[in-house]
Each structure stands twice: as C-alpha cells, then as structure tokens.
Backbone as numpy.savetxt, mean C-alpha at the origin, in Angstrom:
# Nx Ny Nz CAx CAy CAz Cx Cy Cz
6.39 9.53 11.31 5.54 10.69 11.31 6.44 11.93 11.31
6.13 12.88 10.47 6.90 14.12 10.40 6.14 15.23 11.11
6.89 16.13 11.71 6.30 17.27 12.39 6.97 18.51 11.84
6.19 19.42 11.29 6.73 20.66 10.76 6.84 21.66 11.89
8.02 22.31 12.00 8.24 23.28 13.06 8.83 24.55 12.47
8.68 25.64 13.23 9.28 26.92 12.82 9.66 27.69 14.08
10.53 28.65 13.93 10.94 29.48 15.06 9.90 30.57 15.29
9.52 30.77 16.56 8.58 31.84 16.87 9.35 33.12 17.21
8.66 34.15 17.65 9.27 35.44 17.94 10.29 35.36 19.08
10.12 34.41 20.01 11.04 34.26 21.14 12.26 33.41 20.77
12.27 32.85 19.56 13.38 31.99 19.15 13.21 30.54 19.56
11.99 30.16 19.91 11.70 28.78 20.29 11.00 28.06 19.15
11.19 26.76 19.09 10.56 25.95 18.05 9.09 25.71 18.41
8.20 25.93 17.44 6.77 25.70 17.63 6.25 24.85 16.48
5.29 23.99 16.77 4.69 23.15 15.74 3.83 24.01 14.82
3.96 23.79 13.50 3.18 24.56 12.53 1.78 23.98 12.43
1.67 22.67 12.41 0.37 21.99 12.32 0.12 21.24 13.62
-1.13 21.20 14.07 -1.41 20.41 15.27 -1.18 18.92 14.97
-0.73 18.17 15.96 -0.49 16.73 15.71 -1.79 16.01 15.36
-1.71 15.13 14.38 -2.90 14.38 13.95 -3.01 13.08 14.74
-4.22 12.64 14.91 -4.45 11.37 15.59 -4.16 10.23 14.63
-3.61 9.16 15.16 -3.32 7.99 14.36 -4.62 7.21 14.13
-4.85 6.81 12.88 -6.05 6.05 12.56 -5.70 4.58 12.44
-6.61 3.74 12.83 -6.39 2.31 12.76 -6.49 1.85 11.31
-5.55 1.02 10.89 -5.58 0.54 9.51 -6.57 -0.61 9.37
-7.14 -0.71 8.19 -8.11 -1.77 7.91 -7.46 -2.75 6.94
-7.45 -4.00 7.30 -6.85 -5.02 6.45 -7.88 -5.52 5.44
-7.37 -5.92 4.29 -8.25 -6.43 3.23 -8.75 -7.82 3.59
-9.90 -8.17 3.03 -10.46 -9.49 3.26 -9.61 -10.54 2.56
-9.68 -11.74 3.04 -8.90 -12.82 2.46 -9.43 -13.15 1.06
-8.50 -13.38 0.12 -8.91 -13.67 -1.25 -9.39 -15.12 -1.36
-10.39 -15.34 -2.20 -10.84 -16.72 -2.40 -9.77 -17.50 -3.16
-9.73 -18.82 -3.01 -8.73 -19.61 -3.73 -8.94 -19.53 -5.24
-7.84 -19.54 -5.98 -7.95 -19.49 -7.44 -8.30 -20.86 -7.98
-9.15 -20.93 -9.00 -9.53 -22.23 -9.55 -8.36 -22.86 -10.31
-8.42 -24.17 -10.45 -7.38 -24.88 -11.20 -7.45 -24.51 -12.67
-6.31 -24.57 -13.33 -6.22 -24.26 -14.76 -6.88 -25.39 -15.54
-7.92 -25.09 -16.36 -8.62 -26.17 -17.07 -7.84 -26.70 -18.28
-6.75 -26.03 -18.67 -6.00 -26.49 -19.84 -5.22 -27.76 -19.52
-4.93 -28.52 -20.57 -4.12 -29.73 -20.42 -2.71 -29.33 -19.97
-2.02 -30.22 -19.28 -0.71 -29.90 -18.73 0.30 -29.52 -19.81
0.15 -30.07 -21.01 1.10 -29.75 -22.08 0.92 -28.32 -22.59
-0.24 -27.71 -22.36 -0.52 -26.34 -22.84 -0.31 -25.28 -21.76
-0.14 -25.65 -20.51 -0.05 -24.67 -19.42 1.22 -23.83 -19.48
2.32 -24.40 -19.97 3.59 -23.69 -19.98 3.77 -22.84 -21.24
2.84 -22.91 -22.19 2.94 -22.17 -23.44 2.18 -20.87 -23.29
2.84 -19.71 -23.50 2.12 -18.44 -23.37 1.11 -18.26 -24.51
0.12 -17.41 -24.34 -0.83 -17.16 -25.42 -0.15 -16.54 -26.62
-0.82 -16.59 -27.76 -0.25 -16.06 -29.00 0.08 -14.58 -28.81
1.30 -14.21 -29.14 1.73 -12.84 -28.99 2.26 -12.51 -27.60
2.12 -13.41 -26.67 2.63 -13.16 -25.32 4.13 -13.41 -25.25
4.76 -12.72 -24.35 6.21 -12.91 -24.24 6.59 -13.33 -22.85
C-alpha cells in the first residue's frame, strides 16, 4: 500500500489522502471439469488446419 505525503507549513510530513480501508477479496467459483476430447487418439496431437 502506498501513502502519498507532503510537507506542511511547519515542515512536517502530512498524508495527502486519507487512508483507505482494506476490502476483502472475493475468490472465483471452482471451474467445472473439462469434458474428454471426443476425437480419436491419433487425431488429438494434430493441430487444426492452419494452426501452428
């Protein structure tokens, strides 16, 4: 967290912005499992036409 400060008339450091409250982070929901590849095993390692 950064705090911006500046010198006041007395030569003391003062905060420019009031400190912000920390917000609780929200985690994403768990992803569903990916389905199996329906292609035959001999075709799974071959990229699509034009793919690199």
